[in-house]
The first five atom37 places (N, CA, C, CB, O) and aatype in JSON, in Angstrom:
{
  "aatype": [12, 11, 0, 19, 1, 15, 10, 10, 0, 10, 3, 13, 3, 11, 11, 7, 6, 13, 5, 3, 9, 19, 3, 10, 0, 15, 11, 10, 4, 3, 11, 14, 19, 0, 10, 9, 16, 10, 10, 3, 11, 16, 11, 2, 17, 12, 11, 19, 1, 15, 7, 9, 2, 9, 6, 0, 12, 14, 15, 11, 16, 15, 13, 4, 5, 8, 0, 19, 5, 5, 3, 15, 10, 12, 9, 19, 4, 3, 0, 15, 5, 3, 0, 15, 15, 16, 0, 12, 2, 17],
  "atom_mask": [
    [1, 1, 1, 1, 1],
    [1, 1, 1, 1, 1],
    [1, 1, 1, 1, 1],
    [1, 1, 1, 1, 1],
    [1, 1, 1, 1, 1],
    [1, 1, 1, 1, 1],
    [1, 1, 1, 1, 1],
    [1, 1, 1, 1, 1],
    [1, 1, 1, 1, 1],
    [1, 1, 1, 1, 1],
    [1, 1, 1, 1, 1],
    [1, 1, 1, 1, 1],
    [1, 1, 1, 1, 1],
    [1, 1, 1, 1, 1],
    [1, 1, 1, 1, 1],
    [1, 1, 1, 0, 1],
    [1, 1, 1, 1, 1],
    [1, 1, 1, 1, 1],
    [1, 1, 1, 1, 1],
    [1, 1, 1, 1, 1],
    [1, 1, 1, 1, 1],
    [1, 1, 1, 1, 1],
    [1, 1, 1, 1, 1],
    [1, 1, 1, 1, 1],
    [1, 1, 1, 1, 1],
    [1, 1, 1, 1, 1],
    [1, 1, 1, 1, 1],
    [1, 1, 1, 1, 1],
    [1, 1, 1, 1, 1],
    [1, 1, 1, 1, 1],
    [1, 1, 1, 1, 1],
    [1, 1, 1, 1, 1],
    [1, 1, 1, 1, 1],
    [1, 1, 1, 1, 1],
    [1, 1, 1, 1, 1],
    [1, 1, 1, 1, 1],
    [1, 1, 1, 1, 1],
    [1, 1, 1, 1, 1],
    [1, 1, 1, 1, 1],
    [1, 1, 1, 1, 1],
    [1, 1, 1, 1, 1],
    [1, 1, 1, 1, 1],
    [1, 1, 1, 1, 1],
    [1, 1, 1, 1, 1],
    [1, 1, 1, 1, 1],
    [1, 1, 1, 1, 1],
    [1, 1, 1, 1, 1],
    [1, 1, 1, 1, 1],
    [1, 1, 1, 1, 1],
    [1, 1, 1, 1, 1],
    [1, 1, 1, 0, 1],
    [1, 1, 1, 1, 1],
    [1, 1, 1, 1, 1],
    [1, 1, 1, 1, 1],
    [1, 1, 1, 1, 1],
    [1, 1, 1, 1, 1],
    [1, 1, 1, 1, 1],
    [1, 1, 1, 1, 1],
    [1, 1, 1, 1, 1],
    [1, 1, 1, 1, 1],
    [1, 1, 1, 1, 1],
    [1, 1, 1, 1, 1],
    [1, 1, 1, 1, 1],
    [1, 1, 1, 1, 1],
    [1, 1, 1, 1, 1],
    [1, 1, 1, 1, 1],
    [1, 1, 1, 1, 1],
    [1, 1, 1, 1, 1],
    [1, 1, 1, 1, 1],
    [1, 1, 1, 1, 1],
    [1, 1, 1, 1, 1],
    [1, 1, 1, 1, 1],
    [1, 1, 1, 1, 1],
    [1, 1, 1, 1, 1],
    [1, 1, 1, 1, 1],
    [1, 1, 1, 1, 1],
    [1, 1, 1, 1, 1],
    [1, 1, 1, 1, 1],
    [1, 1, 1, 1, 1],
    [1, 1, 1, 1, 1],
    [1, 1, 1, 1, 1],
    [1, 1, 1, 1, 1],
    [1, 1, 1, 1, 1],
    [1, 1, 1, 1, 1],
    [1, 1, 1, 1, 1],
    [1, 1, 1, 1, 1],
    [1, 1, 1, 1, 1],
    [1, 1, 1, 1, 1],
    [1, 1, 1, 1, 1],
    [1, 1, 1, 1, 1]
  ],
  "atom_positions": [
    [[-5.52, -15.88, -4.95], [-5.65, -15.3, -4.24], [-5.82, -16.07, -2.62], [-6.49, -14.6, -4.83], [-5.67, -15.67, -1.46]],
    [[-6.27, -17.52, -3.34], [-5.91, -18.18, -1.88], [-4.7, -17.66, -0.81], [-5.52, -19.64, -2.2], [-4.88, -17.46, 0.4]],
    [[-3.25, -17.46, -1.62], [-2.18, -16.65, -0.95], [-2.23, -15.86, -0.51], [-1.45, -16.33, -1.32], [-1.56, -15.9, 0.52]],
    [[-2.83, -14.72, -0.7], [-3.47, -14.0, -0.72], [-4.33, -14.08, 0.65], [-3.93, -14.07, -1.86], [-3.69, -13.85, 1.68]],
    [[-5.62, -14.37, 0.77], [-6.37, -14.79, 1.36], [-5.64, -15.44, 3.08], [-7.01, -15.68, 0.31], [-6.2, -15.26, 4.16]],
    [[-4.07, -16.32, 2.86], [-4.3, -16.95, 4.08], [-3.09, -15.58, 4.43], [-3.97, -18.96, 4.32], [-2.97, -15.3, 5.62]],
    [[-2.25, -14.78, 3.44], [-1.52, -13.75, 4.51], [-2.3, -12.57, 5.05], [-0.28, -13.08, 3.85], [-1.89, -11.69, 5.81]],
    [[-3.43, -12.7, 4.57], [-4.77, -11.62, 5.14], [-4.89, -11.93, 6.61], [-6.49, -11.94, 4.35], [-4.96, -11.11, 7.53]],
    [[-4.9, -13.49, 6.69], [-5.27, -14.34, 7.87], [-4.0, -13.53, 8.95], [-5.09, -16.35, 7.5], [-4.59, -13.14, 9.96]],
    [[-2.76, -13.25, 9.03], [-1.84, -13.47, 9.7], [-1.85, -11.55, 10.44], [-0.45, -14.24, 8.65], [-2.33, -10.46, 10.13]],
    [[-1.03, -12.13, 11.5], [-1.18, -10.69, 12.42], [0.11, -10.34, 12.17], [-1.57, -10.73, 14.2], [0.91, -11.16, 12.63]],
    [[0.95, -8.78, 11.2], [2.07, -8.7, 11.34], [2.41, -8.24, 12.52], [2.5, -8.15, 10.5], [1.44, -7.66, 13.01]],
    [[3.37, -8.22, 13.25], [3.71, -7.72, 14.44], [4.52, -6.4, 14.1], [4.48, -8.77, 15.27], [5.48, -6.55, 13.34]],
    [[4.28, -5.34, 14.49], [4.01, -3.84, 14.04], [5.4, -3.56, 14.98], [2.21, -2.93, 14.54], [5.75, -2.66, 15.74]],
    [[5.7, -4.2, 14.73], [7.69, -4.07, 15.86], [8.59, -4.81, 14.96], [7.91, -5.23, 17.91], [9.82, -4.66, 14.94]],
    [[7.89, -5.64, 14.21], [8.72, -6.52, 13.98], [9.47, -6.06, 12.73], [0.0, 0.0, 0.0], [9.2, -4.86, 12.66]],
    [[10.59, -6.48, 11.3], [11.07, -6.85, 10.73], [10.28, -5.93, 9.67], [11.25, -8.12, 10.9], [10.69, -4.83, 9.31]],
    [[9.02, -6.54, 9.18], [8.54, -5.59, 8.06], [7.95, -4.14, 8.65], [7.32, -6.38, 7.18], [7.64, -3.39, 7.73]],
    [[7.79, -3.73, 9.64], [8.03, -2.75, 9.81], [9.25, -1.81, 9.71], [7.65, -2.83, 10.53], [9.29, -0.74, 9.11]],
    [[10.34, -2.47, 10.47], [11.55, -1.98, 9.88], [11.96, -1.76, 8.62], [12.3, -2.58, 10.18], [12.55, -0.69, 8.49]],
    [[11.84, -2.43, 7.62], [11.46, -2.25, 6.12], [10.96, -1.64, 6.11], [10.99, -2.91, 5.35], [11.69, -0.76, 5.66]],
    [[9.39, -0.88, 6.37], [8.9, -0.09, 5.4], [9.24, 1.29, 6.54], [7.12, -0.53, 4.77], [8.71, 2.4, 6.45]],
    [[9.88, 1.03, 7.22], [9.96, 2.61, 8.34], [11.54, 2.93, 7.9], [9.76, 2.29, 10.64], [12.19, 3.76, 8.53]],
    [[12.1, 2.2, 6.75], [14.02, 2.66, 6.56], [13.03, 2.83, 5.04], [16.05, 1.02, 6.82], [13.79, 3.52, 4.36]],
    [[12.02, 2.61, 4.33], [11.64, 2.87, 2.96], [12.04, 4.12, 3.01], [10.2, 2.65, 2.49], [13.09, 4.59, 2.59]],
    [[10.48, 5.05, 3.97], [10.11, 6.45, 4.66], [10.95, 7.14, 4.57], [9.8, 6.55, 5.92], [10.98, 7.94, 3.63]],
    [[11.98, 7.08, 5.55], [13.35, 7.48, 5.6], [14.63, 7.15, 4.62], [13.67, 7.07, 6.72], [15.74, 7.29, 5.15]],
    [[14.59, 6.76, 3.38], [15.46, 6.33, 2.41], [15.14, 7.47, 1.36], [15.22, 4.75, 1.94], [15.85, 8.42, 1.02]],
    [[13.29, 6.96, 0.72], [12.82, 7.71, 0.17], [12.83, 9.48, 0.27], [11.94, 7.16, 0.29], [12.83, 10.31, -0.64]],
    [[12.83, 9.62, 1.42], [11.97, 10.63, 2.1], [10.5, 10.95, 1.92], [12.5, 11.68, 1.88], [10.24, 12.06, 1.46]],
    [[9.79, 10.36, 2.15], [8.21, 10.13, 2.14], [7.81, 9.63, 3.23], [7.67, 9.27, 1.14], [8.22, 8.75, 3.98]],
    [[6.85, 10.41, 3.18], [6.16, 10.37, 4.81], [4.86, 9.16, 5.28], [5.34, 12.04, 5.02], [4.35, 8.7, 6.3]],
    [[4.76, 9.06, 3.75], [4.02, 7.25, 3.51], [4.68, 6.28, 3.5], [3.36, 6.85, 2.27], [5.75, 6.81, 3.23]],
    [[4.97, 4.87, 3.62], [5.39, 3.92, 2.79], [4.66, 3.1, 3.19], [6.64, 3.58, 2.72], [3.91, 3.81, 3.85]],
    [[4.08, 1.55, 3.36], [3.51, 0.83, 3.31], [3.51, -0.73, 2.64], [2.96, 1.48, 3.12], [3.07, -0.93, 1.51]],
    [[3.93, -1.53, 3.27], [3.2, -3.17, 2.55], [2.01, -3.45, 2.58], [3.58, -4.46, 3.14], [1.49, -3.78, 3.64]],
    [[1.25, -3.38, 1.3], [-0.14, -3.61, 0.77], [-0.38, -5.3, 0.27], [-0.34, -2.49, -0.59], [0.56, -5.82, -0.33]],
    [[-1.28, -5.9, 0.44], [-1.94, -7.19, -0.24], [-3.38, -6.4, -0.58], [-2.09, -8.81, 0.94], [-4.01, -5.59, 0.1]],
    [[-3.71, -7.14, -2.24], [-4.67, -6.59, -2.69], [-5.37, -8.05, -3.32], [-4.25, -5.33, -3.64], [-5.0, -8.92, -4.1]],
    [[-6.91, -7.7, -2.27], [-7.48, -8.95, -3.15], [-8.35, -8.35, -4.21], [-8.41, -10.08, -2.24], [-7.88, -7.49, -4.95]],
    [[-9.55, -8.75, -4.31], [-10.63, -8.7, -4.95], [-11.09, -7.56, -4.56], [-11.43, -9.7, -4.83], [-10.71, -6.45, -4.92]],
    [[-11.7, -7.75, -4.0], [-12.28, -6.11, -3.0], [-11.61, -4.63, -2.06], [-13.01, -6.69, -1.8], [-11.95, -3.47, -1.82]],
    [[-10.35, -5.66, -1.73], [-9.68, -4.11, -1.05], [-8.15, -4.39, -0.82], [-10.45, -3.61, 0.71], [-7.42, -5.32, -0.47]],
    [[-8.04, -2.92, -1.26], [-6.12, -2.78, -0.62], [-5.52, -3.27, 0.61], [-5.64, -1.29, -0.33], [-4.5, -2.58, 0.59]],
    [[-5.42, -4.05, 1.79], [-5.24, -4.01, 3.0], [-3.54, -3.32, 3.07], [-5.57, -5.55, 3.61], [-2.55, -3.75, 2.48]],
    [[-3.64, -2.17, 3.95], [-3.08, -1.95, 4.4], [-2.08, -2.5, 5.97], [-3.66, -1.26, 4.11], [-2.03, -1.76, 6.95]],
    [[-1.44, -3.77, 5.93], [-0.93, -4.62, 6.82], [0.17, -4.07, 7.42], [-0.64, -5.79, 6.29], [0.53, -4.31, 8.57]],
    [[0.86, -3.11, 6.41], [2.57, -2.67, 7.84], [2.74, -1.21, 7.05], [4.85, -4.15, 7.68], [3.53, -1.12, 6.1]],
    [[2.05, -0.22, 7.45], [2.78, 0.9, 7.05], [3.04, 1.99, 8.23], [2.04, 1.5, 5.89], [2.74, 1.8, 9.41]],
    [[3.84, 3.5, 7.55], [4.19, 4.2, 8.15], [3.32, 5.38, 8.07], [5.31, 4.26, 7.94], [2.69, 5.36, 7.01]],
    [[3.04, 6.41, 8.8], [2.62, 8.09, 8.23], [1.62, 7.54, 8.07], [0.0, 0.0, 0.0], [1.38, 8.54, 7.39]],
    [[0.38, 6.69, 7.97], [-1.09, 6.64, 7.87], [-1.35, 5.94, 8.54], [-1.73, 6.4, 6.85], [-0.5, 5.18, 9.01]],
    [[-3.0, 5.88, 8.97], [-3.7, 4.89, 9.91], [-4.26, 4.29, 9.21], [-4.53, 5.23, 10.9], [-4.03, 3.12, 9.5]],
    [[-5.28, 4.39, 7.92], [-5.79, 3.18, 7.0], [-5.94, 2.36, 7.18], [-5.43, 2.82, 6.25], [-6.02, 1.89, 6.04]],
    [[-6.12, 1.31, 8.05], [-5.82, -0.43, 7.38], [-6.58, -0.72, 6.16], [-6.35, -1.78, 8.48], [-6.01, -1.72, 5.73]],
    [[-7.49, -0.46, 5.37], [-8.04, -0.84, 4.41], [-8.65, 0.0, 2.99], [-8.8, -1.39, 5.04], [-8.91, 1.17, 3.26]],
    [[-8.82, -0.25, 2.05], [-9.49, 0.7, 1.14], [-9.84, 0.11, 0.36], [-8.94, 1.67, 0.63], [-9.28, -0.95, 0.08]],
    [[-10.67, 0.46, -0.16], [-11.57, -0.32, -1.94], [-10.05, -0.49, -2.37], [-12.91, 1.14, -3.5], [-9.12, 0.21, -1.97]],
    [[-9.99, -1.55, -3.25], [-8.96, -2.48, -4.29], [-9.13, -0.99, -5.06], [-9.6, -4.38, -5.26], [-8.48, -0.01, -4.71]],
    [[-10.2, -0.98, -6.24], [-10.51, 0.23, -6.83], [-10.27, 2.06, -7.12], [-11.24, 0.06, -6.51], [-10.46, 2.92, -7.98]],
    [[-9.72, 1.86, -5.7], [-8.81, 3.49, -5.75], [-7.81, 3.68, -4.68], [-9.86, 4.92, -5.52], [-7.58, 4.69, -4.02]],
    [[-7.14, 2.24, -4.63], [-6.18, 1.99, -4.92], [-4.83, 2.19, -5.74], [-6.51, 1.51, -4.94], [-4.94, 1.75, -6.89]],
    [[-3.77, 2.64, -5.49], [-2.76, 2.75, -6.28], [-2.0, 1.2, -6.59], [-1.86, 3.81, -5.61], [-1.14, 0.92, -7.42]],
    [[-2.56, 0.5, -5.77], [-1.85, -0.93, -6.03], [-3.1, -1.91, -7.54], [-1.88, -2.02, -3.91], [-2.77, -2.64, -8.47]],
    [[-4.13, -1.54, -7.22], [-5.17, -1.74, -8.21], [-4.31, -1.18, -9.34], [-6.69, -0.97, -7.92], [-3.72, -1.98, -10.07]],
    [[-4.2, -0.04, -9.51], [-3.59, 0.25, -11.06], [-2.53, 0.3, -11.38], [-3.81, 1.24, -11.6], [-2.21, 0.82, -12.45]],
    [[-1.69, -0.22, -10.57], [0.34, -0.62, -10.63], [-0.25, -2.39, -10.93], [1.8, -0.26, -8.27], [0.62, -2.79, -11.69]],
    [[-0.9, -3.16, -10.8], [-0.78, -4.27, -10.98], [-1.61, -4.61, -12.83], [-1.42, -4.93, -9.51], [-1.68, -5.57, -13.6]],
    [[-2.03, -3.39, -12.83], [-2.48, -3.15, -14.31], [-1.69, -2.85, -15.44], [-3.26, -2.17, -14.35], [-2.14, -2.87, -16.59]],
    [[-0.49, -2.58, -15.15], [0.39, -1.65, -15.6], [1.66, -2.66, -16.52], [0.96, -0.71, -14.17], [2.24, -3.53, -15.88]],
    [[1.85, -2.54, -17.35], [3.09, -3.72, -17.84], [4.67, -2.86, -17.78], [2.73, -4.36, -19.86], [5.58, -3.37, -18.43]],
    [[4.94, -1.65, -17.05], [5.51, -1.21, -16.48], [5.54, -0.63, -14.8], [5.59, -0.74, -17.24], [4.74, -0.79, -13.88]],
    [[6.62, 0.0, -14.87], [6.74, 0.58, -13.38], [6.21, 1.66, -13.39], [8.04, 0.78, -12.78], [6.41, 2.51, -14.25]],
    [[5.22, 1.81, -12.12], [4.33, 3.23, -11.99], [5.0, 3.65, -11.14], [2.79, 3.32, -11.61], [5.29, 2.92, -10.19]],
    [[5.5, 5.07, -11.23], [6.37, 5.39, -9.93], [4.96, 7.08, -9.88], [8.89, 5.75, -10.34], [4.39, 7.73, -10.75]],
    [[4.97, 7.11, -8.95], [3.76, 8.39, -8.61], [4.61, 9.45, -7.55], [2.04, 7.63, -7.61], [5.02, 9.04, -6.47]],
    [[4.82, 10.8, -7.99], [5.55, 11.44, -7.24], [4.8, 12.6, -6.57], [6.63, 11.79, -7.96], [5.22, 13.62, -6.02]],
    [[3.84, 12.25, -6.75], [2.79, 13.16, -5.7], [1.8, 12.64, -6.18], [2.67, 14.85, -5.68], [1.58, 12.51, -7.38]],
    [[0.8, 12.16, -4.9], [-0.61, 11.79, -4.63], [-1.28, 12.66, -5.56], [-1.11, 11.98, -3.11], [-1.59, 12.71, -6.75]],
    [[-1.41, 13.47, -4.28], [-2.86, 14.45, -4.54], [-2.42, 15.2, -6.07], [-3.17, 15.97, -2.98], [-3.23, 16.11, -6.2]],
    [[-1.54, 15.19, -7.19], [-1.78, 15.5, -8.76], [-1.79, 14.46, -9.31], [-0.85, 16.31, -9.5], [-1.94, 14.62, -10.52]],
    [[-1.65, 13.0, -8.9], [-1.66, 12.32, -10.49], [-3.15, 11.85, -10.35], [-0.37, 10.8, -10.86], [-4.04, 11.71, -9.51]],
    [[-2.85, 11.68, -11.91], [-5.06, 11.16, -12.34], [-5.3, 9.74, -11.94], [-5.7, 11.05, -14.53], [-6.42, 9.24, -12.07]],
    [[-3.81, 8.8, -11.25], [-4.75, 7.42, -10.52], [-5.01, 7.34, -9.49], [-4.35, 6.23, -10.49], [-5.06, 6.29, -8.85]],
    [[-5.34, 8.93, -8.92], [-5.78, 9.28, -7.54], [-6.4, 10.37, -7.34], [-4.85, 9.33, -6.71], [-6.16, 11.33, -6.61]],
    [[-7.94, 9.93, -8.65], [-8.53, 11.43, -8.37], [-9.7, 10.85, -7.81], [-8.81, 12.6, -9.74], [-10.68, 11.55, -7.53]],
    [[-9.68, 8.95, -7.52], [-11.0, 8.81, -7.45], [-10.81, 9.02, -5.22], [-11.66, 6.9, -8.46], [-11.64, 9.21, -4.33]],
    [[-9.54, 8.86, -5.26], [-8.83, 9.08, -3.43], [-9.37, 10.41, -2.79], [-6.8, 9.32, -3.35], [-10.09, 11.11, -3.5]],
    [[-9.03, 10.93, -1.19], [-9.02, 12.6, -0.87], [-7.97, 11.58, -0.34], [-10.29, 13.91, 0.06], [-7.89, 10.52, 0.28]],
    [[-6.87, 12.93, -1.21], [-5.48, 13.31, -0.17], [-6.09, 14.71, 0.43], [-3.65, 13.62, -1.17], [-5.44, 15.36, 1.25]]
  ]
}
């Protein structure tokens, strides 16, 4: 958690390399939303994003919270139909 807190303090450049990576991921995967997120005990911080303007959400309603609890790869093809997203308003 100490490492996450130190990263949360950083101001990621919205026009820098991380944004380029997120934009490329969105384009390559042909998906409208791509994110680089940090998860702490209470929130999912969307530090670099494409296609969404939400900066943070409660960790209990984020995909990241579900993903870190998995022992295997988590793939969500359609968030509006995924059982793990029932607490979210899509």
